[in-house]
N, C-alpha and C positions, 0 to 999 in steps of 0.2 A: 504493500499500500504506500502511496506517495505521501510524503509529510506535507501538512498544510503549510504553505509558504508565509513567511512574515511579511509585514508591511515594508514597502520599499524604503530603503535608506540611501543617501548619497554614497556611502561607502560601499554599498552593494554593487555599484557600477565600476569598481576599480578594475575589474577584468576587462572592461570596455577599452582601456588604455592600450592594451596589447594588440588590438585589432583595429586601431584608429590611426589614420594619417594625421588627424588634427583632434584635439581634446582640450577643452577648457572648462573650468568649473568656478563658479562664484560662490565660494563658501557652501553653506547648506541651501542656498537659494535655487540654483539650477546648474545644469551642465549641458554642453553641446558637444557632440562628437561627429566628425566625418569618418565613416567607417571604411576600412580597407580590409575586407574580410574575404579570405579564401577558405573553402571547405576544409576542415581538419586542422585549422590553426587557432585552436583555443576558443571557438565559438560556444561550445557546450557550457563552459564555466561562465562565460560572459553573459549568456542569455538564459540562465536558469529561471525557473518560475518566480514571479513576484506578484504581490497584490499592490496595485497602484493606489497610492494614497495622495496623489498630486495630479499632475497632467503629463501625459507622454505623447509627443509627436514624433512620428517616424516618416521621413520622406525618402522614398525609394527612387532612384534615378536610373539604376541598371540592375538587371537580373530579377529574380522572383523570390519572394520570401513567403514561407508557410509559417503561420503562427495561429495560436489558439487563445481566444479571449473567453474566459469562463469555460463553457463547454462548446463553443462555436469555433469552427475553423475558418480561417480567412487566408487568401492568397493575394499578396501585394505584387502586382505586375509593375512594370516600369513604363512611364512614371506614374506613381500613386503616392497617396498619403494616408496615414491612419492617425486619428486623434481619439485618445481614450483616457480614462481616469475613473473617478467615482467608485473607488474600491474594487475595480475589476481585476480579475486574475489573468495575467498575461504570461505566455510561454512561447518562445521561439522553437518551432519544430526543426525547420532546416532552411538553409538558403540554396535555393535550387539553381545555382550557377557556380562557375569556377571563381567568379569575382563579383563581389557585391559593392555597389557604389550608392551609399545612402547616408543620410544625416539622422541623428537621434537627439532629441531635445526633451529633457525632463525638468519639470518645475515642482518644487515642494508646495504642499498645501499652504504653508505660512507665506511664501512668496506671492502666490496666487491671491490670497486674501488682501494683499496690499495694492492690487491693481484695480483701478477704478474703471470698470467696463460697463457701458450702458446695459441695463438689465433687460430692456425689451429686445434689443438686438440679440443678446445672448440666449434668452429663452426661445426666440424664434429659431435661432440656429439649432438649438437642441431639438425642437420640434421637426425641423426639416431633415435632421440626420437620423431620423428613427429607422431608416431601412438598413443602414450599415455604417459601422465606423470607419470603413475603408472607402476612399473616393479616388477614382481614376482621374488623373490630371492631363491637361494639355502640356505640351513642352514648354510653352510660354509661362503657364502658371507654375510649373515645377522649377523653372529657372528663377522666377520671382521669389518663391518660397526659399530656394536655396540661397538667394542673396540675403534674405532675412537671417538665415542660419549663420551665414558668414559674419554678419554684423554682430550677432549675439556671441559668437566665438571670439571676435576681436574685442568686444566690449570686456569680456571676462579676462582675456589675456592682458589687456591694457590696464585693468583695474583689480588686481589680485586681492587687494585689501577689503573689497566689498564696502567701500565707504558710502556716504550719503549720496553723492553725485553718481557714482557708478550704479548704485541700486536704482536711483531715479531714471537714469539712462536705460538700464535693462527693463525696468517696468514699462517705460514708454515704448520701447522696441516690442516688447511682448504683447502690449496692448494693440499695437498696430498690426502685428502678425495675427492675432486672434481675429481682428476685424477683417483682415485680408482672407483668412480661412473661412470666415462666415460668409463673405461674398462669394467665394468659390463654391461653398456648400450650397448656398441659396440658388446659385445658377445651375448647379447640377440637379438639385431637387426640382427646379422648374422643367428641366429636360426630362426628368423621370416622370413627372406629372403629364407632360405633353405626350409621352409614349403611353401612359396609362389611359389617356383620353381616346386612344385608338383601339381600345378593347373591342372584340367582336360581340362579347356578351353584354349587351346594353343594359340588361337588368342588373348584372353584377356591377357594371360601371356606375349606374345610377346609385345604387346602395353605397358603393365606396365613396363617391362624391358627397353624398349626403352625410356620411359619418365624418369625412374629413371636414366638411363645412361646420358641423357641430364642434369639432375639436378646435378649429380656427377661431370660431366665435367665443368659445370658452376661453381661450388664451387671451383674446381681446378684452373679454370681461374681466378677467384676472388683472390685467394691466391697468384697467380703469378703476377697479374696486378693491384691490387686495389690502390697501391700507385701512379699509373700513370693514370688509367682509371676508371671513376666513371659513365659512361653512359651505359644504358642497350643496346643500339644499338651496341656498341663496342663488347660486349659478344655475342649477337645474331649473329653478323657477323662471329665471330670466330667459332661458332657452326654451321654456314650455315643454320640457321633458322630465322624466322621473330622475331622482338621484341615482337609482340603480342603473338606468340606461345610460346616463351621462358617465357613470364609472366604468361601464362596460366599454363604450366606444373610445374613451380616453385611454384606457388601459390597452385596448387592442391596437390603437393607432400610435401610441407613444411609448408603451411599455411601462408607464408609471400611472399611479392613481390620481385622481383630481386633487386629493389632499396633499399628495406629494408635490404637485405643481404649485398649489397655493402656498405651502410652506417654503418652497424654494423662492418664490417671488418675495415673500415677506422676509425671509432671512437674508437674501442678497441685498435688499433695500436697507434692512436693519445694519448690516455690515458696512454698506456705503455711508449711512448716516453716522454710525459710530466712529468710522475711520476718518471721513472727510468733511462732515458738516460743522464740527465744533459744538454739536449739541451734547447735553448731558444724557445719561442713560434714561433718566426720568423724562426728559424732553422727547427722545426717541420713542419711548414707550407710548406716550400720549399721541405723538404723530402717527403711530401705527395702530391707534385706537385700542390699546390695551388698557384695562381699567386700573391698573396699578403697575408700578415698576417691578413688584415682586412677581406678578403674573407673567409679565414680559420676560423677566429673568429666568423663570422656570421653563417657559417655552423655548427661549433661545438656548439655554443649556441643554435641554433635552434633545435638540437637534444637532447642535454643534459640539456638544462636549465640553463647552467652557462658558463662564458667565459673560454677560455683556462687558462687564468692567475688565475681565481678563482679556477679552478680545481687543478692547479699546487700547489696552496697554501693550499688547503684543507687537 
């Protein structure tokens, strides 16, 4: 029986150095590696199973990679990219080529929490990526993402001390990269939807469009109301459907429950307010319509594992 892997730590990637032509690490915030991997040259140790507790971006420019995320197997052709995180279990199976040309970019949870990214854009990207964490790229898109990787490499190399300026530069670059990926994912999702619109089975197509429409309207309603309303019943009533049906279609289309979507909106906004607004914890609690600072604190800690004050000071 395979042992359950531990959460990923920066030190777990030390084996990557041996198969990298370039490697830079900014403390415990992030690392970027340009892989120069030949089958049989130490890849098994470098790519052992890990449970992602940050964000991992793998850009493949040459060759094919077989990997497993949780229990699903994926094949990264070239050029393609994978974006994963959220406590997923990842394991490299093999590199199906004599030579692999790719970038690997890993960010810690702590570093991610310090990046101010527009919540609506982020959640829409999550929704549009429900089909697969792997996206095939055009050569132009791949070249553009590779330039971001090179800039992040150079930023870590030029600022080994991880000081205030270097962290701010890295956060800005990372935010720009995330937005760029969102744009690519959104364009790819539009292409997928256009292909779906050509389904021969019009009944199946009509049902799929209706379910997707409910999910999109649900996401819009959350964006407009999450600071005041956190019950699934509220959103179901606004859509004129039952909470049970809303839960069913949202889970089917996104892989997550309506409650999880609502919580993620609330928590992401809470993090942004705690970190960037200058508000006190009590002010944030009232802004998000919690009846007391204590209630907000329990809600926040239950989801994030730390109190609002701890997060604000981290």
